[in-house]
Structure formats: C-alpha cells, structure tokens
N, C-alpha and C positions, 0 to 999 in steps of 0.2 A: 504493500500500500504506500509506504513512504517513498519507494522508488518511483511509482507512477505519478504521485502527486508532486514530487520534487523535480520531475523532468521538465526542461524548458518547453514552453508551449509550441514553439516553432518546430522543435524536433518531434514532438508528439504528433503534430499535424502531418509531418512528412510520413511518419509511420502509418497513419490512418489511410493516406492515399495509397500506400503500398498494398493494402488488403482489398482494394476495390474490385479486383477481378477484371471486369470488362472495360472499366473506364481507362486504365492505363493503356490497354490495347487499342482503344479508339484514338487516344492521344498519340500513341506511337505510329499508328496507321496514318493519321493525319500528317504527322511530321514527315513520314516517308513519301507520301504523295506530294507534299509541298516541295521536298527536295528533288523529286523526279521532275516536277513541273519547272522548278528553277533551272535545273540542268538542261531540260529541253528548250526552255526559253533562251538560255545562253547560246546553245548550239544553233537555234534558228536565227537569232540576231547576228551571230558570227557569220553565218552563211550569207545573210543580206549584205553585210559589210564587205565580204569577200567579192560578191558580185559587183559591188560599186567600184572596187579597185581591181577588177579582173585583168585589165591590160598590164597592171604592174605585176600581178602574179605571173602572167605569161613572160614578161621581161625577166623576172626572177628565175623562172624555169630554164630559160635559154642563157642565163648567166650575164645578162646585160644590166639588171637593175642595181646590184650591189656596187659595182664600180661607179655608176652614175650617182647613186645615193650618197656614197662616201665622199666622192670628189666634187659634187655640184649641189645636189638637192639638200642634203642634211646641213652642210655648212651655211648655205643660203637661208634655210629655214631657221636654224638655230641662232644665227646672228640677229635676225629680225625678232624672233621669239624672245631673245634675251632682253630686249628693251622693255617689253611688257613684264617679264618675270622679275627683272631687277627693280622695277618700281614697286612691285608687290612684296618683294623679299628684302628690300633695303634695310628696314628697321631691324629685322632679325639678323641680317648679316653684320650690321654695325655692332650689335650686341655680341655676336659670336666672336668677331675678330678683335674686339676691344682688349682681350687678354693676350694677344700675340706678343706685345713687348715683354711680358713676364717670362718668355722663353728665350730671351737673348742669351747667348753664350757668355761665359765669364769674361771674354774679351770685349763684350758690348755689342758684337755683331749679331744680326739676326739673319741667318741663311735659310731660305725657304724654297721648297720645291712645290710647284703646283702641277698636279696630275690632270690631264685633260683640260689644258688651259683654255682651249677654244678661242673666242675673240678677246679674252682678257678682261672680263667684266669684274673680276675680284680685285684688280690692282688698286682701285680707289680706296679700298678698306685696309690696305697694308700700311704700316707705320713708315715714316720718312727714314730713308737710309737702308731699308730692308733690301737684302741682296737676293734677287729672285731668279731661279732657274725654271724655265717653262718647258713642259713636255706635253706632247699630244701625238696620238697614233696617226693623225691626219695632218699633212703639211698644208692642207687647203685653207686653214684659218690664218696663215701668216700675214696676209694683207690686212685683215681687220685687226690682227694682233699688233702690227706695227702702228696702226692708228691709235690703238689704246695705249701703247707705250708712249706715244707723243703727248697724250693727254695726262699722263701720270708720271711726270719726270721727278717726282719726289721719291720714286723707287729706282733702285739700281738693278738693271737687267743684265744678268751674267751670260746666259746662253739659252738656246732653244734646242730641245732634243726631240727628234722624231722617234718616239718610243711609246709603247704601251705600258701601262702601269704595272702589268705582270712581269715585265722584264726591264729592270733599271740597272743593267750591268754597267752602264756608263757613269753611274753615280757611286762614289766610294762609300763603303760602310761607315756608319757613325759620323757622317760629315755634315748633317743638317740639323737645324734647331726646330724646324716645323715642316710638315707636309700638309698641303691643302688639297681637298678632293670634294668638289661640288658637282652634283648631277653627272657623275661618272660611273659609280658602282651599279647603276641600273642597267648598264649595257655591256658589262663584262661577263665572261663565262664563269670565271672563278674569283669570287670576291676574296677568298682566303689567301690567294697568291698575292694579290695587291697589298693586302694588309701585312703579309709576311715581308714583302719588299719594303713597305713603309717602315716597319720595325727595324729592318736591317740598315736602312740609310739614315735613320734617326740616331742622334747621340742619346746616351742615357739621360732621361729627364726631358727629352724633346717631345713634341706634341703633334698628333694627327688630328686635323680639323676636318669636319664633314658636314655636308648638308645634302640630303638625298631624298628623292620622293620614294615612297614605299607602298606596300600593300595596305589597304584600308582594313578596318575591322571586318572579319568574315561575315558577320551578321548584318552588315550595312548595305544600303543601296549603292554606295560608292564602290564597294567591293564587287557587287553584281556587275556594274558597268565596266569596272576594270577587267573582269573576266570576259565580258563581251568584246571589248576592244583589244584584248591581249594579242591575238595573232596578227591582226591588221596593223596595230600600233608598232609591233616589233618589226614588221616588214617595212613600214614607211620610214621609221626613225632609227635605222641602223642598229637594230638589235635591242632597243630600249624595252625593258621588261617592266610591266606595270604591277606585278604581283610579288615582287621580291620582299622578303622579310629581312632586310639588311641588318637590322639591329641584332639579329641572332649571330651573324658572322662577327660583328664587333664584340659581342659578349664572349664569344669563343676564342677570340684572338688573345695573344699573350701580353696585353697592356697591363701596366700596374694600376692604372686608374681609368675609369670610363665615366664621362659626364655626358649623358644622353637624354634628350627630351623629345617626345612626340609632339608634333605641332602641325599646323595647317597653313599653307600658302593659298591665299584667296585667288584662285584661278577658275572662275566660273565656267561651267560647261566643259571642263577638261577632267580626265580621270587621274590627274597627277597632283591633286591637292594634299593628300596625306604625306607628311615629311618627317624625317628625323634630323635633329641638329645637335651639334655638340663637339667635344674633343676628347681624345684619349691620350694618356701620357705613357711613354715607354718606361 
C-alpha cells in the first residue's frame, strides 16, 4: 500500500497506459501509418523535384554537370548567395570571432588558416594584423577573393592553397593558432578527416572555429523539407548535404574543449536555417 500511494503520479499514469490492451496498439498502428505516409510523401516530392531538374540529371549522367558546377555555377551562385547570408549571419559571426585575439601565440602573432575560403566573406571579422592562409579545393573563387583582400587590408594575407580540407600536407604540424571553417563541412565526404587535419596543424591550445548548417530536429517540418530537397540540393550545390549531424563529429573529435551552440540563421524558404556555431580548443 505504501509503495502504491508513495509512487509519483506521472509514473503511475504511465503504468496504467501500459495495461490498456488495444489502445497502445491503435496508437502504434497510427504512428506506423503516419511514418509510411511521411516517407511516401518525401519520395513523391523528391520525384517532382527531380523532374524539374531533369536536364541537369542527364548532364550529370554523361559527366558534364560536375565540372561545370564546380568551375562556373557553384562559385557564381555562392558569391551572390553570400551577400544575403552575410547580412543574416553578421551578428552571430561578430560574436563568434570576437574571441580570436585570445588565441594569439606567445609571440603576439595570430596565424590563421581558413578552410574553404570561397570569396573571403570572413576577412572582415578577423583582428588587425592577423596572418591568414587561404585554402579552397576550387581555384575558381580567386577573382572574388582578390577583391575581398583589397577591401580588408587590415589583414595580412600569406598565401592561397588549392587544397581540400582533408589533405593539408602543405601546412606544417602545430604551426597555426586558429583554423576557421564556415559552410564547408556540409559538402565533405569525411568530416572526421578534416577535423583530424585541423588538430594536426593547430598548436596546443589553438582553436577550431565553425559555423555550419545542419540537420533540423527529426520531428520538425524543417527536417521533412530537408529530406525532400536532399538529392536535388546535393546535385545542384556541389555535394552540399542538408541532413548532416555535424555536431556529432565535433563531439567525437579529440579536442580538449568544445563550445557548441545550436542556432538558426533566418533564411526564409530555404532548408538551411538550422546551424551550429562555436569553437573547439586543441
């Protein structure tokens, strides 16, 4: 008697539901039907999107789309999209990069490597005198990159590497105070390799800064539309994946500290609003 009366009411109610017989089965059956309908809806809408971009699928099949996408379409789109994105993300980036000076080396220098530099939209947030090495797998951004360098002469630009973040063999181990990676991990095949390379090139106590769009909550409509757009988006935007749970790779990497926050960038009518932002210390 004492045990029954002393049990929390919430727990008691859960037990009562467990003895209902047919009610849980109805609930489970409803959940299964909803899941099936959800998956069917996603497949149907994916097929509709695929039909809309059918010529691009054909170009991809014959091997013509990827070179054009990487060399022309994606750099053109990304440079113009960046203007809108930067207006929306400016406040969060200012707050993120405010701590960069804290990671100067004992000599007072701040040596920084930016992965996937693109058109150089982050330069404005770097502290004066910061020594920047730029890297990108595509050399197609160099024209817009030079314009950005001209607008940000408070930063010292050391060199540009045509290199993917997974392979930074041109950068000596332990030679950098900070590595910056924004909107890059969404389109790489192996996030863990990039994080391992970042750890290798950072000195002890150096920091890895990140801002990445990620998968939404699986129960949300945002996640539903991310799944709908997933194959078409990946095709159009050079492998960009909408459903990556990048925070898990960061949690599993061997950083001594991880400062990570889930946030939203207000980009209406796009599936890229959920983001993670923060930095990790070697």
